[in-house]
C-alpha positions, 0 to 999 in steps of 0.5 A: 694429453690431459693430466688425468688421462696420463694418470689413468694410463700410468696406473693401468701400466703399473697394474699390468706390471704388478700382475705380470710379475706375480706381485713381485714389485716388493713394497710397491706390490704390497701397497698396490694390493692394499689400495686395490682392496680398500673399502669403497666407503672409505674411498668415498669418505676420504676423497669426496669431501675434500674434492667437493668442498674445495670446489664449492668454497670457491663459488662466487655467490652473486653469480651462483644466485643468478645461475642457480635455476639453470644449474638446478635444471641440469643437475636435477631433471637433467641427471634423471634423463641422462641416467635413463638414457645411459641405461638403455645401452646396457639394458638393450644392447649389452648381452650381460643379462642386466635388468633395469636396476643394474642398468640404471645403476650404471646410468647413474654412475655415467650421468655425473659430470666432472669437467675440472680440466674444462673449468680450469681452461675456461679460467685461463682463457678468460671465458665468461664467468657465468659459463664457468659457473653453470658448468662448475655448479652443475658438476657439483650438484649433479654429483649429489643427484647422481649419488642419490640415484646410485644409492636408490638403484643399488638398494633395489638391485640388492633386493629392496623394494619401495613404494612410490611414496617411499621413493619420494620420501627417500629423495626428499630425505637425501636431497633436502636433508643433506644440504640442511645438515651442510648449512648447519655445519658450515654456519657453526664453522663460519662462527668459529672462524669469525671468532679468531684470526689464526690461519692454521686454525682456519684451515683446520676448520675448513677441513672439519666443515667438509668432513663433518658435513659428509659424516653427519649426513651419511652416517647419522642422518642417512641423507646425501653427504655429497649435497651436504658438502656442497651446501656447506661449501656454498655457505662458506663461499658466501659468508666466511671468506671475509673473515679468513686471515690468510686467503692466499694460504687457504687457496694454496692449501685447497688447490694442493688437496684437490690436485692430490685427491684427483691424482690418487683417484685416477691413478688408483682407478688405472691401477685397478683397471690394469690389474683387472684386465690383465688377470681377467680371462673373460674379457673379449673383443666384444667387450672392448667394442661395448666400451667404445660404444658406451663412450660414444653414447655417453657423449651423445646423451650429454648433448641430448640433455643440454639441448633438450633444456636449451629453450629454457636455459636460454631464457633464465639466469644470464641466458645461454647461446647455442655456442655455449650449449655446444661447449657444455655438451662437449665439456661434460667430462666424467671424472672423480665421483664416477670413478670413486 
């Protein structure tokens, strides 16, 4: 079984035991209670910068430049179409009484891909670098796009109203302002790295760039923090690495950070699910059926999106074969961002 699946199951088991014993696991139960009641914004700010920045700084610019429009097509219009198609199931099949705003809220959460395990497997097998780049690049950019959709429909579901012009302005501010801030932060950090040769300081500056981009965009500019982190990471991947004193140490640190972040998120998600399922008295067999149906539909939607754009994807960038398109469809897993 994949590592993340094992973590989810382990977390769910811990959550069930936690509730079955009446929170009687001592310090562990106290810790579980604190983690499960954590502020969602704190969770996002704590984990997303490290996970996204760690992926972005390892991109190869010369391949990314060639694949950029393929990635943009899937991460922009692809996420919009995927969100809409995923929202049809809760809107018309689930009998929860959700309106379009709540349905699109769920659709946007399901639209972001996070194929960490797939990209790792591609590297181990020595697969085409351009296929790995399209999959990894799409997963990072569509995280940002999906979060923008999520924020929009979250506000609408809370009673906000926007005109068409205001929606365009919202998307422009989020999608353009975020990367711009990330680029500025990354340039400042890269200049700092160029000025000295100390591996500890360089690792610290890398962390500062990721978190400062996220905080500056989200808290100060009300732009997309996710896209700010990705934009900053691309700048670092392009210009900063030649000036890093100990590249091996930097890679090891970020590998550990990504592993730890994914471990905690999936374990925490499993624990929350286990606790919720154990104490909930209104979850029926029909709800479990809806869950299974949702998983099937999400995978079908992924294939629809990939093959809808396939005639264009095969003509731009490095091109795309139908076999690679099938792999991209099946490899479009959901992961840390949706859970967070």
